[in-house]
C-alpha positions in Angstrom: -22.5 -49.3 -35.5 -20.1 -46.4 -36.3 -18.5 -48.6 -39.0 -21.9 -49.2 -40.6 -22.8 -45.6 -40.5 -19.5 -44.8 -42.3 -20.3 -47.5 -44.9 -23.7 -45.9 -45.5 -22.1 -42.5 -45.9 -19.5 -43.9 -48.3 -21.8 -46.1 -50.5 -25.4 -44.8 -49.9 -25.5 -42.8 -53.1 -22.8 -44.5 -55.0 -25.2 -45.7 -57.7 -25.8 -42.0 -58.5 -22.1 -41.2 -58.7 -21.6 -39.9 -55.1 -19.3 -41.3 -52.5 -16.5 -43.9 -52.8 -15.5 -44.6 -56.4 -14.2 -48.2 -55.8 -16.4 -51.0 -54.7 -15.3 -53.2 -51.8 -13.0 -56.0 -52.9 -12.9 -58.3 -49.8 -14.2 -58.8 -46.3 -17.8 -58.0 -47.4 -20.1 -57.1 -44.6 -23.9 -57.3 -44.5 -23.9 -53.5 -44.1 -22.0 -53.1 -47.3 -24.4 -55.4 -49.2 -27.5 -53.8 -47.8 -26.2 -50.3 -48.5 -25.0 -50.9 -52.1 -28.0 -52.9 -53.1 -30.2 -50.3 -51.5 -28.3 -47.6 -53.4 -29.0 -49.5 -56.7 -32.7 -49.5 -55.8 -32.7 -45.7 -56.5 -32.3 -46.5 -60.2 -35.1 -49.1 -60.1 -37.4 -46.5 -58.4 -36.4 -43.9 -61.0 -37.1 -46.2 -64.0 -40.4 -47.4 -62.5 -41.8 -44.0 -61.4 -41.1 -42.1 -64.6 -42.0 -44.9 -67.0 -45.3 -45.4 -65.1 -46.2 -41.7 -65.2 -45.4 -41.2 -68.9 -46.8 -44.6 -69.8 -50.1 -43.8 -68.2 -50.7 -40.8 -70.5 -49.7 -42.8 -73.6 -51.8 -45.8 -72.5 -54.9 -43.6 -72.3 -54.3 -42.3 -75.8 -53.6 -45.7 -77.2 -56.8 -47.2 -75.6 -58.9 -44.4 -77.0 -57.2 -44.9 -80.4 -57.9 -48.6 -80.4 -61.5 -47.9 -79.6 -61.8 -45.3 -82.4 -63.9 -46.0 -85.5 -61.3 -44.2 -87.6 -59.1 -46.9 -89.2 -56.1 -44.5 -89.5 -56.2 -44.0 -85.7 -57.2 -47.6 -84.7 -54.7 -49.6 -86.7 -51.5 -47.8 -85.4 -52.8 -48.3 -81.8 -53.5 -52.0 -82.4 -50.1 -52.6 -83.9 -48.3 -50.7 -81.2 -50.0 -52.9 -78.5 -49.3 -56.0 -80.5 -45.7 -55.2 -81.1 -44.8 -54.5 -77.4 -47.0 -57.2 -75.9 -45.9 -59.8 -78.5 -42.2 -59.6 -77.8 -40.2 -60.2 -74.6 -39.1 -57.1 -72.7 -35.5 -58.5 -72.5 -35.4 -58.6 -76.3 -36.8 -55.1 -76.5 -33.9 -53.8 -74.3 -31.4 -55.7 -76.4 -32.6 -54.3 -79.8 -33.3 -50.8 -78.4 -29.7 -50.5 -77.2 -28.2 -51.4 -80.5 -30.7 -49.2 -82.3 -29.7 -46.2 -80.1 -26.0 -47.0 -80.7 -26.7 -46.7 -84.5 -28.4 -43.4 -84.0 -25.4 -42.3 -81.9 -23.2 -42.9 -84.9 -25.4 -40.7 -87.0 -25.3 -37.6 -84.8 -23.9 -36.8 -81.4 -27.4 -35.4 -80.5 -28.4 -39.0 -79.9 -25.6 -39.8 -77.4 -27.9 -39.8 -74.4 -30.2 -42.5 -75.9 -27.5 -45.1 -75.5 -27.4 -44.4 -71.7 -29.7 -46.4 -69.4 -31.2 -43.3 -67.8 -32.9 -42.3 -71.0 -32.7 -45.3 -73.5 -33.9 -47.9 -71.0 -36.5 -45.5 -69.7 -38.0 -45.1 -73.2 -38.2 -48.9 -73.6 -40.0 -49.3 -70.2 -42.3 -46.4 -71.0 -43.4 -47.9 -74.4 -43.7 -51.4 -72.9 -45.9 -50.4 -70.0 -48.0 -48.1 -72.3 -48.8 -51.0 -74.5 -49.9 -53.3 -71.7 -51.7 -50.5 -69.8 -53.3 -49.4 -73.1 -54.8 -52.9 -73.5 -56.1 -52.8 -69.9 -57.7 -49.4 -70.4 -59.2 -50.5 -73.7 -60.8 -53.5 -72.0 -62.2 -51.2 -69.3 -63.4 -48.8 -71.9 -65.4 -51.5 -73.7 -66.8 -52.6 -70.3 -68.4 -49.3 -69.4 -72.1 -49.9 -68.8 -74.2 -48.6 -71.6 -76.6 -47.1 -69.1 -73.8 -44.7 -68.0 -73.4 -43.5 -71.5 -77.1 -43.2 -72.2 -77.5 -41.2 -69.0 -74.7 -38.9 -70.1 -76.5 -38.4 -73.4 -79.7 -37.7 -71.6 -78.0 -34.9 -69.6 -76.8 -33.4 -72.8 -73.1 -34.3 -72.3 -71.0 -34.9 -75.4 -67.4 -34.7 -76.6 -64.8 -33.8 -74.1 -67.3 -33.0 -71.3 -68.6 -36.6 -71.6 -65.2 -38.1 -71.7 -63.9 -36.1 -68.7 -67.0 -36.6 -66.5 -68.2 -40.1 -67.4 -66.0 -42.1 -69.7 -62.6 -41.5 -68.2 -63.5 -41.8 -64.5 -65.5 -45.0 -65.2 -62.7 -46.5 -67.3 -60.2 -45.8 -64.5 -62.4 -47.4 -61.8 -62.8 -50.5 -63.9 -59.2 -50.7 -64.9 -57.5 -49.8 -61.7 -57.1 -53.3 -60.1 -55.5 -54.7 -63.2 -53.4 -51.5 -63.7 -52.1 -52.0 -60.2 -50.8 -55.4 -61.2 -49.1 -53.8 -64.2 -47.5 -51.2 -62.0 -46.1 -53.9 -59.8 -44.7 -55.8 -62.7 -43.1 -52.7 -64.2 -41.1 -52.1 -61.0 -40.0 -55.7 -61.0 -39.1 -55.4 -64.7 -36.7 -52.6 -64.0 -34.2 -55.3 -62.8 -33.7 -56.2 -66.4 -32.2 -52.8 -67.4 -28.5 -53.4 -66.6 -28.9 -57.2 -66.9 -29.8 -57.1 -70.6 -28.4 -54.5 -73.0 -27.7 -51.2 -71.4 -24.3 -51.2 -69.7 -23.7 -49.9 -66.2 -21.2 -47.0 -66.6 -18.5 -46.8 -63.9 -20.2 -49.6 -62.0 -23.3 -47.4 -61.3 -25.9 -50.0 -61.7 -29.2 -50.9 -60.2 -30.0 -53.2 -57.3 -29.6 -56.4 -59.3 -26.2 -55.2 -60.6 -24.8 -54.9 -57.1 -26.5 -58.1 -55.9 -24.9 -60.0 -58.8 -21.5 -58.3 -57.9 -21.6 -59.6 -54.4 -22.8 -63.1 -55.5 -19.9 -63.3 -57.9 -17.3 -62.1 -55.4 -18.4 -64.2 -52.4 -19.6 -67.3 -54.4 -22.7 -67.1 -52.1 -25.9 -66.0 -53.8 -28.0 -66.7 -50.7 -27.1 -63.4 -49.0 -27.3 -60.7 -51.7 -30.3 -62.1 -53.6 -32.6 -62.4 -50.5 -31.6 -58.8 -49.6 -32.6 -57.8 -53.2 -35.9 -59.6 -52.8 -36.5 -57.9 -49.5 -36.1 -54.5 -51.1 -38.4 -55.3 -53.9 -41.0 -56.7 -51.5 -40.9 -53.3 -49.6 -41.2 -51.5 -52.9 -44.2 -53.6 -53.9 -45.9 -52.8 -50.6 -45.4 -49.1 -51.3 -46.9 -49.5 -54.7 -49.9 -51.5 -53.4 -50.6 -48.9 -50.7 -50.3 -46.0 -53.1 -52.4 -47.5 -55.8 -54.9 -48.6 -53.1 -55.3 -45.0 -51.9 -56.0 -43.9 -55.5 -58.5 -46.8 -55.9 -60.4 -45.6 -52.8 -60.4 -42.1 -54.2 -61.8 -43.3 -57.5 -64.5 -45.2 -55.7 -65.3 -42.7 -53.0 -68.8 -42.2 -54.2 -69.5 -45.9 -53.6 -68.9 -45.6 -49.9 -66.4 -48.5 -49.4 -64.1 -49.1 -52.3 -63.7 -52.7 -53.4 -60.4 -54.3 -52.3 -57.7 -54.6 -54.9 -57.0 -58.1 -55.9 -53.3 -58.4 -56.7 -52.4 -61.1 -59.1 -48.8 -60.4 -60.1 -47.7 -61.6 -63.6 -44.8 -64.0 -63.1 -43.9 -64.5 -66.8 -44.6 -62.1 -69.6 
């Protein structure tokens, strides 16, 4: 027990650069694998949370832009969604990394963009904004006409109509599908260090450490189930959090409809 506590103290925050500098080389224990893979999960949580928050704001703007009657606003939104939904996320990471490397050669101000903490976050942010934007656009087009007519009858227009009628109704309709997108986003964070962006000083995410142990022990049936267990727990947290928001959005209906989670396996 004391040995495991010492391992947690040594490697618990290693993915962030704190603790032991060198990874274990032999005699791997379950505690070491649980600790280091769990340490790497901090990066997955970081990428998922910040990409989801920033992507939500852009997704709403993109959805409103796609629904706009102004061609100059509608077309960029349509092409943005098409570009990021039409190409695999793995390829987006790959090309983004080399694009940021090119910018780095132009000026040192772009140095941070070739690091995963910023460059990969931008890719995830844009990707989830495109998918979420399409979800919100579908919900926007599904708002009952009666709701809009009632808003007009009450004299609501412009921003007041959007804030009190359009936006809340759009969120209620889109939230179950948006929950699925949030789950996929957290799963997609496993591609960050596996694709283009390198792990500096072996400070990678959960998949990086799981892959390390699988290579060293020639036994993938221990680290990868541990990794899957961490992601299952993370998925449960996302479902509970999004479910609480869903109940809040539908509080006026009495009992909110249950979320139907249909995770996307392949994008």
